[in-house]
C-alpha positions in Angstrom: 0.0 0.0 0.0 2.8 2.4 -0.7 0.6 4.4 -3.0 -1.8 5.1 -0.1 1.0 6.0 2.4 2.7 8.3 -0.2 -0.6 9.9 -1.0 -1.3 10.7 2.7 2.2 12.1 3.1 1.6 14.4 0.1 -1.8 15.5 1.4 -0.2 16.6 4.6 2.3 18.9 2.9 1.8 22.1 1.0 2.7 20.5 -2.3 -0.1 20.7 -4.9 -2.1 17.4 -5.1 -4.2 17.3 -8.2 -6.8 14.7 -9.2 -10.1 13.9 -10.8 -13.6 12.9 -9.7 -14.9 10.4 -12.3 -18.7 10.3 -12.5 -19.7 9.3 -16.0 -16.8 7.7 -17.7 -14.7 5.2 -15.9 -12.6 2.5 -17.5 -9.3 0.8 -16.4 -7.2 2.6 -19.0 -8.3 5.9 -17.4 -6.1 5.1 -14.3 -3.0 4.8 -16.5 -3.9 8.0 -18.3 -4.2 9.9 -15.0 -0.7 8.7 -14.0 0.8 9.4 -17.4 -0.7 12.9 -17.3 1.0 13.7 -14.0 -2.1 13.6 -11.8 -1.9 12.4 -8.2 -5.1 10.5 -7.6 -8.6 9.7 -8.9 -11.9 9.3 -7.1 -14.4 6.9 -8.7 -17.9 8.1 -8.0 -20.4 5.5 -6.9 -22.8 8.0 -5.4 -23.9 9.3 -8.8 -22.1 7.0 -11.3 -23.6 3.8 -12.7 -20.4 1.7 -12.3 -20.4 -2.0 -11.4 -18.5 -3.6 -8.7 -16.4 -5.4 -11.3 -15.4 -2.2 -13.0 -14.5 -0.5 -9.8 -12.5 -3.5 -8.6 -10.6 -3.6 -11.9 -9.7 0.1 -11.7 -8.5 -0.3 -8.1 -6.4 -3.3 -9.2 -4.8 -1.2 -11.9 -4.1 1.5 -9.3 -2.4 -1.1 -7.0 -0.3 -2.5 -9.9 1.0 0.8 -11.1 1.2 2.5 -7.7 -1.5 5.1 -8.4 -4.0 6.2 -5.7 -7.6 5.2 -6.6 -10.3 6.2 -4.2 -14.1 5.5 -4.2 -16.9 7.9 -3.3 -19.6 5.7 -1.7 -23.3 6.0 -2.0 -23.5 6.8 1.7 -21.6 6.3 5.0 -23.8 3.3 6.0 -21.9 0.3 7.2 -22.8 -2.0 4.2 -21.9 0.7 1.6 -18.5 1.4 3.2 -17.6 -2.2 3.8 -18.5 -3.1 0.2 -16.5 -0.2 -1.2 -13.4 -1.3 0.7 -13.8 -4.8 -0.7 -13.1 -3.4 -4.1 -9.5 -2.4 -3.0 -9.3 1.4 -3.1 -6.7 3.3 -1.0 -9.5 5.3 0.5 -13.0 6.6 0.3 -14.9 9.9 0.0 -18.1 9.9 2.2 -20.9 12.2 0.9 -23.2 14.4 2.9 -21.6 13.8 6.3 -23.4 15.7 9.1 -22.6 13.9 12.4 -19.6 12.3 14.0 -21.8 9.2 14.5 -21.7 8.7 10.7 -17.9 8.5 10.8 -18.1 6.2 13.8 -20.2 3.8 11.7 -17.8 4.1 8.8 -15.0 3.2 11.1 -16.8 0.0 12.1 -16.8 -0.9 8.4 -13.2 0.0 7.7 -11.5 -1.6 10.7 -11.2 -5.3 11.7 -12.1 -6.4 15.2 -11.3 -5.6 17.9 -11.3 -1.9 16.6 -14.2 -2.4 14.2 -16.6 -5.0 12.7 -15.2 -5.4 9.2 -14.8 -8.8 7.6 -12.0 -8.8 5.0 -12.8 -10.1 1.6 -13.0 -9.2 -2.1 -10.4 -7.9 -4.5 -9.0 -5.7 -1.8 -7.2 -8.7 -0.4 -5.3 -9.4 -3.6 -2.5 -7.0 -2.9 -1.7 -8.4 0.6 0.8 -11.1 1.4 -1.7 -12.7 3.8 -5.0 -11.7 5.6 -3.8 -11.9 9.2 -4.9 -9.0 11.4 -1.5 -7.4 11.7 -1.0 -7.5 8.0 -4.4 -6.0 7.2 -3.8 -3.2 9.8 -0.3 -2.3 8.7 -1.0 -2.6 4.9 -4.5 -1.2 4.8 -6.1 0.3 7.9 -3.1 2.5 8.9 -3.0 4.1 5.4 -6.7 4.5 4.5 -7.7 7.9 3.2 -11.0 9.1 4.4 -12.5 12.3 3.0 -15.9 13.3 4.6 -17.8 15.8 2.5 -19.6 18.8 4.0 -22.6 19.3 1.7 -25.4 20.5 4.1 -26.1 23.1 6.7 -26.1 20.4 9.3 -22.7 19.3 8.2 -21.4 22.8 8.2 -22.7 23.3 11.8 -20.6 20.3 12.9 -17.6 20.8 10.7 -15.1 21.4 13.5 -16.0 18.0 15.1 -16.0 16.3 11.8 -12.6 17.6 10.9 -11.1 16.6 14.2 -12.5 13.0 14.0 -9.7 10.4 14.0 -11.0 8.9 10.8 -10.7 12.1 8.8 -7.6 12.4 6.6 -8.7 15.7 5.1 -12.0 17.6 5.2 -13.9 17.9 1.9 -16.7 19.9 0.5 -19.5 19.4 -2.0 -19.6 22.9 -3.3 -22.6 22.7 -5.5 -24.8 20.9 -3.0 -23.8 23.2 -0.1 -24.5 26.2 -2.3 -28.0 24.9 -2.9 -28.5 24.2 0.8 -27.5 27.7 1.6 -29.9 29.2 -0.9 -27.2 30.5 -3.2 -28.3 28.4 -6.2 -25.3 28.0 -8.5 -23.8 31.3 -7.4 -20.4 30.0 -6.3 -19.2 33.6 -5.7 -22.0 34.2 -3.2 -20.7 35.7 0.1 -22.5 33.2 2.3 -21.1 30.3 0.4 -17.6 31.8 0.5 -17.9 32.3 4.3 -19.0 28.6 4.6 -16.0 27.5 2.6 -13.7 29.6 4.8 -15.2 28.0 7.9 -14.6 24.4 6.5 -11.0 25.3 5.5 -10.3 26.8 8.9 -11.8 23.8 10.7 -9.3 21.5 8.9 -6.4 23.8 9.5 -7.1 24.0 13.2 -6.5 20.3 13.5 -3.6 20.1 11.0 -5.7 18.7 8.1 -6.0 19.8 4.5 -9.2 20.7 2.6 -10.3 18.9 -0.6 -11.7 21.4 -3.1 -13.1 21.0 -6.6 -13.0 23.6 -9.3 -10.7 25.3 -11.8 -7.2 24.2 -10.8 -5.1 27.3 -11.4 -7.8 29.4 -9.7 -7.9 27.2 -6.6 -4.1 27.1 -6.5 -4.0 30.9 -6.6 -6.4 30.9 -3.6 -3.9 28.7 -1.7 -5.7 25.3 -2.0 -3.3 22.4 -2.4 -5.6 19.3 -2.3 -7.4 20.0 -5.6 -9.9 18.2 -7.9 -10.0 19.7 -11.4 -13.3 18.1 -12.3 -14.8 15.1 -14.1 -13.2 13.5 -17.1 -16.4 13.9 -19.1 -16.6 17.6 -18.5 -12.9 18.1 -19.3 -13.2 16.0 -22.5 -16.3 17.9 -23.6 -14.7 21.3 -23.0 -11.5 20.2 -24.9 -13.5 18.8 -27.8 -15.6 22.0 -28.1 -12.3 24.0 -28.1 -10.9 21.9 -30.9 -14.0 22.1 -32.9 -14.2 25.9 -32.5 -10.6 26.5 -33.4 -10.6 24.0 -36.3 -13.8 25.5 -37.9 -12.6 29.0 -37.3 
């Protein structure tokens, strides 16, 4: 699990860490493309994406083989969803719409083997291990799992300091669009109330020595001082690039 350990080390520094959140288009070759492009990670979206267990497991396997961090965004933080996601073999998970520390407690039960949790190891996630003894699982997997709880609601925002401080949280994350809707800002990402909320989330992470995951235009976010950056969805990037090529070619 060197990819996971190295990824965590990078997150904890001020070095730019840049990746994708893949919602529509996911295929094994995409993992190689991300590495070849110089990206640092990819999150495969199971909350909104239609991707099968088989596909997610294959992408996680490619990540393990080439040493590239592949994470999964789960449908929810429920025990069954988190345990099933870890069976696929990612280096970590993104948990949507986290509002209470109890949700992270439940996720911990699904991530850790007894006596610390209730997880039963299985699935493709075992294939990269020399054995499935407890000490091996803990040192190779549990000690390096990346957990990114997303703040996407007003309830989550109200509890953000406690959520950031939770032992399971590697970095605090935000669902900017959903939070904007919750706050009544619509799609106005420059709205003062939303910007104040983003500032509070970022400060909550910094107060406990944790970074903040943010999605948007990479150079803009970098200019604002963000270092754990998601530059968007491959489909959106591809569509924008194709439109640019068509426009310049047609004149």
